[in-house]
N, C-alpha and C positions, 0 to 999 in steps of 0.2 A: 500545490503543496506550499502563527508568525515563524517564517523561515529563519527568524532570528530567535535566541535561547533555544527553544527546540526547534531543530531542523525541519521538523513537521509544521508547517503553518498551522494547522488546526489546534496543534497542542501547545502554542506559545503561552510563556508565562504571562503575557499581557492578556490572553483570554481567560485565565484564571483570575488575574487581578481585578478584571471587570466584573466578577461575578462572587465577590467576596460573601460569605455567609452571614446572614444577618437573622435568620429565624427558621424554625423548622429543621427537618432532617437534613444532615450534611453528606457530602460526597465521602466514599471511603474506598480504598483501593481494592478490597475484596468485591464490593458491589460492582465497581468497574470492570474487574475481570470476569464477573459472573455475566455482565451483559455483553462483554466481547465474546464470550463462549456462545450466547444467544446469536450475536450478529453473525458469527461463522456458521452456525446452522442455516441462517437465511442465504449465506452465500453459497453453500454446499448445495442447498435446495434449488437456487436460480442457476447453478452451474450444472446441476443433473438434468434440469428441463432443457437447458440449451444444448447439452449434450446428446440427449435422447432426440430432441428435435433434428438435429445434424445428423443421427444414425438413422432416422427415419426417411432420408432423403430430401428434406426440405432445405432450402437455402438458409444459411447461417447468418447472412449480411443483415438481414433485419434486427434480429437480435443482438447482434454486436453493435449495431448503431444505437439501437434503443438503450442498450447497456451502458455505452460509453457517453452519450449525450445526456441521457436521462440521470445518470450518476454524476455527471459534472454539475447538471443544474441543481440537483438535490443537494450535493456537497455544498455548494455555494450559498444555498439557503440555509444550510445547518450553520456554517461559519458566521454567518451574519444574525442569525436567530437562534442562539444556542440553546435557548428554552424550549425550541420545538424538537431538541434533539431525540427525546423519546418517542415521537412519532415519526420523525423522518429517518433517524439511523437504520431501522428495520428496512425501510423502503430503499435505502441507499444500498444496503448490503443485499438485497434482491436484486437490484439493477447492476450492481458489480458481479454478483454472482452469473448473471445472464452473460456479461462481457467476458468473464474470465472463463466460463464454461464455453463460449462460442471460440474464443482463442485456442484454449486446450484442445477442443475437438479437431479444430483446423491443423493445429501442430500434429496431434496423433494421427490424422489422415495423411498428412505429408510425410512423416516419418514411419509410416505403419510397418514398413517393410525392412528399412534400415536402422530404426531406433524405436522398437514396438514399446519400449517402457519409459520413453522420455517424460511423460505426464508424472508417472509415479514417482520417478527420480526427483524431478522438479518440486513436488510437493514436500517428499522426505526432506530434501535439502533445504527448503524454505523453512520448514518447522525445525529442523536442526539448528539452522543458524539462529532463528528466533530464540530457541532454548537456551543457545550459547550466549547470546547477547544478554538475555536475562540473569544467567548465572554470573556473568562477568558485572553486571549491573547490582546485583544482590550483595556479591562478596566484595564489592567496591575495588575491583581490580580495574576497571575504568570508571572514571569520575566525570561527571558532567559539570567541569569548571566552565567559568565565563570564556577563557580561550578556547576550550573545546567547542563550545556552542557556537562562538563566532566563526570559527575555521568551517564547521559543518554547515553554518547558514551560508556562506560564501559558495562553498560546493555545490550544495543543494540547489541554490539559486542559479549557479552557472548551468547546471545540468536542465534544470526546468527551462531556461531561457534557451537553450541549445535545442532541446526536443521541439520547442515551439518554433523556433526557425527552421529546423529541419521540416516540420509539419507544413508551414507556409511554403517553402521553396518548393515543396513536392507538387503543389498545384501550377508551379512553372516548370515542370520536369527535370528538377535538380535534385538528386538524390546523392547520399554519402553510402557507399559501397560497404564500409567497415562496419556500418550499424547491423547488417543481415549477413555478410559472409565472414567466412572462418579465417581471415587474415590474422597475423600475429598482432597488429595494432587494433584490430576489431576485438580479439579476445582480451587484451589487456584493457581496453576501453570498457568492456562489461565487467571485467573483474574489479575496476575501480568504482564504477556506478553501485555494483552489488556491495561492497565494501561502505560505500555513503549510505546506502539504504539500510544496511545492517547497523550502522552507527546511529541513525536517526532513531532506531529502537531504544538505544540508551537514553537518549533524550526524552523520549516518549514515556517510557518508565519513570524517569526522573520528575517530569512535569505533572504525571498522573500523582505521584507520591507527594509533590508540593502542593498539589491542589487538595488533596485530601488533608494534609496538615493545616492548610489554611483555611479549611472549613468550607470549601465551596459547597454551593446549593446541590441537591440531589440529583437534579438532571445533568449536571456535569459529569456523572458517571456514564451516561449514554454519549456525550461529546468525547469524553475521553476513549471510551471504547470505539467510537467512529474513527477518532484519530489514528489508533493503533491499526485498525484494518486498513485505512489509507496507506500507511507504511508497509504492511505485510503484503498487501495485493501489490505494491511496486516491487516489493522484493521477490515475489513469486515470478512475475512477468520479465524481471531482468534476469533471474536463473533460468528460466525456461529460454529465454533468448541466448543465453550463454552456452546452454546445452546443444541448442541447434547449430550455433556456430562450431562448437567443438566437433560435432558429427559431419559438418561441412568439411572439415579438413581429411577426415577419412578417405 
């Protein structure tokens, strides 16, 4: 996840500055949101496939691995080849759907008896937070100032580096219990990460609006929609993790 300007690296101001509109049809906010809606349908399709795959008794690991690694590769290509976004963003959405669906199916299985509605609650909370951030941005209650961007960049970068470090240390048998258990510190940590992910949506909305005002080329609508999807999936996974931690305390 440039982690500067917009906390979401794929929606940095630099990304839009490098694609200033020259000729042809320009990017619009409405067009970006329409494409985001299409990408969400792709995510839902991939998630439904993964969920049904798990329910049929098949191993979820291949789909989870394919979605995670495949999504990462496609995302990196999109970041460096923005003009390919129209072709690759739907592929990324499908792959991310496989990953999200696999993770969701696993959590649903684990908490089937203790918390049967965990997935539904995570989805509803994710969209509630996203809608709240959009309203806060639309009414300019929270403004994407330079200071705001800088602080959020540092916070997002720190989280990304920490998650990368924990992933590497995991190969050596070193783990951090608070990432998965319902300790007080673990819950506070999850709340902080969720807050940072949610605030990244403010910067995503701002960067899309700026891109449209600058007259970025039409394909940047796909790029902007892709960036929003990255943040929304991150937010969902963090909320799902928090709900699991809260249930762990019961």
